[in-house]
C-alpha positions in Angstrom: 7.1 19.6 5.8 9.6 17.0 6.6 12.3 15.6 4.3 11.8 11.9 3.6 14.1 9.8 1.5 11.8 8.3 -1.1 12.8 4.6 -2.2 10.3 4.4 -4.9 7.9 6.7 -6.7 4.8 6.1 -8.9 2.4 8.3 -10.6 -1.2 7.3 -10.4 -2.4 10.6 -12.2 -5.6 10.0 -14.2 -6.3 6.8 -12.5 -9.8 6.7 -10.9 -11.2 4.7 -8.0 -10.3 2.0 -7.2 -7.3 1.8 -9.3 -5.0 4.3 -7.2 -5.3 2.2 -4.0 -4.9 -1.2 -5.9 -1.7 0.2 -7.5 -0.6 1.5 -4.1 -1.0 -2.2 -2.6 1.3 -3.5 -5.4 4.0 -0.8 -5.4 4.3 -0.8 -1.5 5.5 -4.4 -1.8 8.3 -3.3 -4.2 10.0 -1.5 -1.1 11.4 -2.7 2.0 9.8 -2.3 5.4 10.8 1.0 6.8 11.2 2.7 3.3 9.0 5.5 1.9 6.8 5.3 -1.3 5.9 8.7 -2.9 2.5 8.6 -4.8 1.1 11.4 -7.2 -2.5 11.1 -7.6 -5.4 13.1 -9.0 -8.3 11.3 -7.7 -9.7 13.2 -4.7 -10.9 9.9 -3.5 -7.4 9.0 -2.4 -7.9 11.5 0.3 -10.1 9.0 2.2 -8.9 5.7 0.5 -5.2 6.1 1.3 -5.5 6.8 4.9 -8.2 4.1 5.4 -5.8 1.6 3.5 -2.8 2.5 5.6 -4.8 2.0 8.8 -6.1 -1.4 7.8 -2.6 -2.6 6.7 -0.5 -1.3 9.3 1.4 1.2 7.1 1.8 5.0 7.8 0.9 8.0 5.8 3.7 10.5 6.5 2.3 13.2 4.5 -0.3 14.5 2.0 0.0 17.7 0.2 -1.9 19.2 -2.8 0.3 20.7 -5.5 -2.2 22.3 -8.1 -4.4 19.5 -9.4 -2.1 16.7 -8.0 -2.1 15.1 -4.7 1.2 14.0 -3.3 1.6 11.3 -0.7 4.4 9.8 1.3 3.7 6.6 2.6 6.0 4.4 4.9 5.9 0.7 4.7 5.7 -0.8 8.2 4.8 -4.4 7.4 
């Protein structure tokens, strides 16, 4: 697990599909290209949705890890 400098963090815990990915779209715009966004989610659908979104938009999932019932994502803004 690498150490990334997180520019912004948002907690999507309790949100169900499609809200986590819709919020991700909005939050990634609040950081600069090259910065990292940390997302905390509880919806297991993000395991499929976030990588698909990143691939479609040219952004990059740096890390995904599970901490209890939480899924922690580090996503780098590339565009």
